[in-house]
N, C-alpha and C positions, 0 to 999 in steps of 0.2 A: 527582244527575241523570245524571252520567257513568256511574255503576254501572248504572243502569237502562237507559241507552242501549246499554251493552256487552252486557247480558243479552239485549236485543232483537236485537242483531246475531248473537249466538251462535245464538239460536233461528231466526233467518231464514236463517242460513248453512248451520241444521241440515237421459356424454360420451365422446366417442370419442377415444382417445389419439392415433390416427394421422390425425385430421382435419386438413385444410390450414389454414394461416394465410394470410388474405387481406391482402397487402401493399399493395393499391391504395388510392387516396384516395376511392373511390366510396362515398358514404354516402347514396345516393338512397333507400335503403329505411329510413332512420332519420329520426326527428323529435325535436325538443325536447319532452319529455313535458309540460312546463309549459304548452305551447301548446294542449294538448288536455285538460288536467286543471286547470280553474280552481281557484285557491286552494291548489295543491300547494306544500308547503314544501320547498325544496331546500337541503340541507346536505351538499354533496359533500365527504366527509371526506378523500378522497385528493387533493383540490385544495389543501388546507391542511396543517396540522401536527397536527391533532387526530385521529390515527390510530395504529395499532400500531407504525408505524415512527418517527413523530414529525417528518415532513417531507413536502413535496409529492412525489407519486409521478410517475414518468416517464409521459408521455402525457396528463396532465391539464393543459390550458392554459386552461381556463375552468370555472367552477362550474356546469356544465350537465348536466342529466339527459337524455342521449341514449338512445333506445330504438328498436327496430324499430317500424314503424307499427302493427303488430298488438298488440304489447305495450303501447304507449302508449295505444291505444284502450281496451284492457281495463282499464288502470290508471285511465283517465278515468271508466270506468263505476263502478269501486270508489269513487273520490273522490266521485262524484255521490251514490251510495247512502249513504256515510258522512255526508255533509253533512246529511242528514235527521235524523241523531242528534246533530248538533253536533260531529262528529268529522271529521278529515281525515288525510291521509297526509304523512309527512315522509320524504324520500328521503336515504339515506346514500350509496348508490352505484347506478349503472345500468349502461350499457355501459362495459366496462373494456377498454382496448386490450391486446393481447397483450404489448406492451412494458412495460406496468404489471405484468403477471403476472411477467415476467422480472425486473423490479425487486424484486418480493417475494422471488423465489427467491434473488437475489444477497444480499439483506439477511439472509435466513434462514441462509445459509451463513457469514455473518460472526458468529461466536459471541462476539466481543468487544463487539458493539453490543447492550447490554442496557438502554438508557435507558428503554424503555417497559415493561419486565418487570413492575414493580409494578402498573401500571394495566391491562395487557392480557393477560398470561400469568403471573400470580403463582404458580400451582401446577404449571406445566409447564416442564420444562427446554427451553431453546431448541433444543438438539441433537435434540429429538424432534418438532419441528414438522412435518417431512415424514412421519415414521412415523405420527403421529397424524392426519394428513390436514388439518392447519390451513393448510399451504402446499402447493401443487401446481404442476406445470409448465403446466397448462391450467386455465381457469376458464370455467364456463358464462356468466359475465358478458360474455365476449368474443364470444359469439354474438348479443348484443344484446337478449335477451328475459328476462334475469334481473335482479331488483332486490333491494336491501337497504333496508328501510324500517321505520317504526314508526307508531304512531297519535299524533295530537295533538288537544288541545282546539281546535276550530276558532276559537273566540272569542279565546283567549289565545295560541294557537300553542305552548303548553307540551306537552312530551311526556307521554304517559300512562305510568305505572309498569309496566315490563316485568320487573322483578326483577333485571336485569343490564344493563350497558351494551353498546353496539354493539361487535362484534369482540372480545369477551372470549373468549379461548381457554380454555374451561373447560366442563365438563359442566353447569354452572349455566346456560349459554346454550341447552341443549337445551329445546325447547318442552315436553317431558314432565317436565322436572326438578321434583322435589317439594320441593326445599330452599327455593325462593322462596315468598313469601306467597301466600295464596289469591287475593287481588285481582290480583296480577301474573299468576298462572296463568290467571285468567279473562280478563284483558286479552290475553294471548297467544292464547287460544282465539278471542277476538273478532276479532283481526287475521287469524288463519288462516281463520276462517269467511268474512270479507269478501273475502279474496283467492281462496280456492278456488271460491267460487260464480261467479267471473268467469273461471275457467279456469287459475288458477295452482296449482302444486303446491308444498308446503312442503319444507324440508330438516329432517331429524330432529335435526341437530346445531346448528342456528342458528334462533332464533325469528324473526329479521328477514329471512330469505332465501327468495325465491320465484321460480319459473321458469314461464313460460307453457307449458302443455302442448303446444299446437300452434305451437311456435316456427317461424318461416319459414326459419331458417338453422341447422338442427340439426347440420350437419356442418362449419360454417365458423367459424373464429375470426378476427375482424377485428383490424386493427392501426392503423387511422387514429386520430389524436389527438382528444381531446375539446376542442372549441373552438366 
């Protein structure tokens, strides 16, 4: 049943380095995405320890998916359409404060901290994370209209097979990667179709990453905490 639903979805679906960092506490343009996307599963990885660093990340004070109103509304439309196929969305990350990005950068510079290497970057030397683009000084997430997510079976809330885990620093995470199984590739395509039809664009290196095309704050990186 899930295979048929994913095929139907596929057929139906067929940053600026010098931008300012907003240090204010004004979050009036942001909402809790779960409030406009009924049934949304929220698993904010950077609030806990199940992430590539292995601890809570600076700036995450609650497991809440904050997004700009525009991005949340678009996400809600995706969720509604998926429900007709017995599927839903599971969020890994939404708005990401600039202070969290800075936390990533400091971690990446500490080459002695390798405790998550086997799970998150087994084939990449940590000293190359900047060079290869896995870690950067700025993230589109800080603009409030970028999401990291996957598909789940709506009834069981179990994740659909995508061929690799979230935040795996490896070419296996590329949506176009051919080393994962055929069903996983179809699932990635289904997710991409569901998101792009509602105005999100994918990232070629991460199957889970999407940014709203018409994001309201394309030049601003926010720094208020998630709570």
